[in-house]
C-alpha positions as CSV (number, residue, x, y, z in Angstrom):
1,M,19.1,-5.5,-9.4
2,I,21.3,-2.6,-8.2
3,A,20.4,-0.9,-4.9
4,S,18.9,2.5,-5.0
5,T,20.8,5.4,-3.5
6,S,18.3,5.5,-0.6
7,E,18.8,1.8,0.0
8,R,22.6,2.1,0.1
9,E,22.2,5.1,2.5
10,A,20.0,3.1,4.7
11,I,22.5,0.1,4.8
12,E,25.3,2.6,5.6
13,R,23.2,3.9,8.5
14,L,22.7,0.4,9.8
15,R,26.3,-0.3,9.5
16,R,27.1,2.7,11.7
17,G,24.7,1.3,14.3
18,D,21.9,3.6,13.5
19,I,18.5,1.6,13.7
20,G,16.7,4.4,11.9
21,G,18.2,3.0,8.7
22,L,15.7,0.3,8.9
23,E,12.8,2.6,8.1
24,P,13.3,3.0,4.3
25,L,14.0,-0.8,4.0
26,V,10.8,-1.6,6.0
27,R,8.8,0.7,3.6
28,R,10.4,-1.1,0.5
29,Y,10.2,-4.6,1.5
30,Q,7.7,-5.3,4.3
31,L,4.6,-5.9,2.1
32,Q,6.5,-8.3,-0.2
33,A,8.0,-10.1,2.7
34,V,4.8,-10.4,4.7
35,R,2.9,-11.7,1.6
36,A,5.6,-14.3,0.9
37,A,5.7,-15.5,4.5
38,T,1.9,-15.6,4.6
39,L,1.8,-17.8,1.5
40,I,4.1,-20.2,3.1
41,T,2.9,-20.2,6.7
42,R,-0.8,-19.6,5.9
43,D,-1.0,-17.5,9.0
44,R,-0.9,-13.6,8.6
45,A,0.0,-12.8,12.1
46,Q,2.8,-15.3,12.2
47,A,4.0,-14.0,8.9
48,E,4.2,-10.4,10.3
49,D,6.1,-11.8,13.4
50,I,8.6,-13.6,11.1
51,V,9.1,-10.4,9.1
52,Q,9.6,-8.2,12.1
53,G,12.1,-10.7,13.5
54,A,13.9,-10.8,10.0
55,F,14.2,-6.9,10.0
56,I,15.8,-7.0,13.5
57,R,18.2,-9.7,12.5
58,A,19.1,-7.7,9.4
59,Y,20.0,-4.8,11.7
60,E,22.0,-7.2,14.0
61,R,23.7,-9.0,11.0
62,I,24.3,-6.1,8.7
63,A,28.0,-6.5,8.9
64,Q,27.5,-10.0,7.1
65,F,25.7,-8.3,4.2
66,D,27.8,-7.6,1.0
67,P,26.9,-4.0,0.1
68,T,27.8,-4.7,-3.5
69,R,24.7,-6.9,-3.8
70,P,21.1,-6.0,-3.6
71,F,19.5,-6.1,-0.2
72,G,16.2,-7.5,-1.2
73,P,17.1,-11.0,-2.1
74,W,19.4,-11.3,0.9
75,F,16.6,-10.2,3.2
76,L,13.8,-12.3,1.5
77,R,16.0,-15.4,1.7
78,G,15.9,-15.1,5.5
79,V,12.2,-14.4,5.5
80,V,11.4,-17.4,3.3
81,N,13.8,-19.7,5.4
82,D,12.1,-18.5,8.7
83,A,8.6,-19.1,7.2
84,L,9.6,-22.6,6.1
85,K,10.9,-23.4,9.6
86,A,7.7,-22.1,11.1
87,A,5.6,-24.2,8.7
88,R,7.5,-27.4,9.3
89,R,7.3,-26.8,13.0
90,E,3.5,-26.3,13.1
91,R,2.2,-28.3,10.2
92,R,-1.1,-26.7,10.5
93,Q,-3.5,-25.5,7.8
94,Q,-5.2,-22.1,8.2
95,P,-6.6,-20.5,5.2
96,L,-5.9,-17.0,4.4
97,G,-8.4,-14.3,5.6
98,D,-10.5,-12.5,3.0
99,D,-8.8,-9.3,3.7
100,D,-5.4,-10.7,2.4
101,W,-6.6,-11.3,-1.1
102,G,-9.1,-8.5,-1.0
103,A,-6.4,-5.9,-0.5
104,T,-4.8,-6.8,-3.8
105,I,-8.1,-6.9,-5.7
106,D,-9.3,-3.7,-4.1
107,T,-6.9,-1.8,-6.5
108,L,-8.7,-3.3,-9.5
109,E,-11.3,-1.2,-11.3
110,A,-13.5,-4.1,-12.3
111,D,-17.2,-4.7,-12.6
112,P,-18.8,-6.7,-9.6
113,E,-19.1,-9.8,-11.6
114,R,-15.4,-9.7,-12.7
115,L,-14.4,-8.9,-9.0
116,A,-16.4,-11.7,-7.7
117,E,-14.7,-14.1,-10.3
118,L,-11.2,-12.9,-9.3
119,L,-12.0,-13.3,-5.6
120,E,-13.2,-16.9,-6.3
121,T,-10.1,-17.6,-8.3
122,A,-7.9,-16.4,-5.5
123,H,-9.6,-18.3,-2.8
124,S,-9.5,-21.5,-5.0
125,L,-5.8,-20.9,-5.6
126,Q,-5.1,-20.3,-1.9
127,A,-6.9,-23.4,-0.9
128,A,-5.0,-25.5,-3.4
129,L,-1.8,-23.9,-2.2
130,D,-2.6,-24.9,1.4
131,Q,-2.7,-28.6,0.4
132,L,0.9,-28.5,-0.8
133,P,3.7,-29.5,1.4
134,A,5.6,-26.5,2.8
135,E,8.7,-27.1,0.7
136,Q,6.7,-27.2,-2.5
137,R,4.6,-24.1,-1.4
138,A,7.9,-22.2,-0.8
139,A,9.3,-23.2,-4.2
140,V,6.0,-22.0,-5.8
141,V,6.0,-18.6,-3.8
142,L,9.7,-17.9,-4.8
143,R,9.4,-19.0,-8.5
144,Y,5.9,-17.6,-9.3
145,Y,5.0,-15.0,-6.7
146,L,8.4,-13.4,-6.3
147,D,9.4,-14.2,-9.9
148,L,12.7,-15.6,-9.1
149,S,14.4,-18.0,-11.7
150,E,14.7,-21.7,-10.8
151,V,18.4,-21.2,-10.2
152,E,17.7,-18.2,-7.7
153,T,15.0,-20.2,-6.1
154,A,17.3,-23.2,-5.5
155,R,19.9,-20.8,-4.1
156,R,17.5,-19.1,-1.8
157,L,16.1,-22.3,-0.4
158,G,19.6,-24.0,-0.2
159,S,18.5,-26.9,-2.4
160,P,19.9,-28.4,-5.6
161,L,18.5,-27.2,-8.7
162,G,17.0,-30.7,-9.6
163,T,15.2,-30.8,-6.2
164,I,13.6,-27.4,-7.0
165,K,12.6,-28.5,-10.5
166,W,11.0,-31.6,-9.0
167,R,9.1,-29.6,-6.3
168,L,7.8,-27.1,-8.9
169,H,6.8,-30.0,-11.2
170,A,5.0,-32.0,-8.2
171,A,3.5,-28.7,-7.2
172,R,2.1,-27.8,-10.6
173,A,0.6,-31.3,-11.2
174,R,-1.0,-31.3,-7.7
175,L,-2.4,-27.7,-8.3
176,R,-3.8,-28.8,-11.7
177,Q,-5.4,-31.8,-10.0
178,L,-6.9,-29.6,-7.2
179,L,-8.0,-26.7,-9.5
180,R,-9.3,-28.8,-12.3
181,P,-10.7,-32.1,-10.8
182,D,-12.9,-32.7,-13.9
183,D,-10.0,-32.7,-16.3
184,P,-8.9,-36.2,-17.0
185,A,-5.3,-35.0,-17.8
186,A,-5.1,-33.1,-14.4
187,T,-6.2,-36.2,-12.4
188,R,-3.2,-38.4,-13.5
189,S,-0.9,-39.6,-10.7
190,V,0.6,-36.7,-8.8
191,P,4.3,-37.0,-7.9
192,D,5.0,-37.0,-4.1
193,E,8.0,-35.3,-2.6
């Protein structure tokens, strides 16, 4: 992904010390970053704090950024790493509030039954994700939510590709078990990390 002209201009402004260059980057990446951090930490307020801190660090460390590469992956790697650190530190389980999933579903023009079904599925999936270890949750978020390849996921998390493949395998097996408890194939032994 090549950076847009406005993104390159924003980065150049930051390099000149103009913090106003953050505004277009915040508009472009804040929602995606908060959603990713929320999925990992399970705490929307904490995720917002993590993202805010990541934007400030991006401003402070913009000299370390390679302008020939896209900004998004560089920035999101920092967000995911910070969210993982926070999740490991706190080891708490807080479900997402209704508003977090509802904001995504509000955009659908669905009938009430379909909307109720989608909300139920979203809540079930979040409850299942909440039961995964933070490292597996981060791999799932990067691979399936942010749509990164396994190689990109490994690079972003600083883990060997084999480790990421194992985390994804274990996470999928555990999610199948949690989401389909009546399916005999889903209840087989789930690998641990």
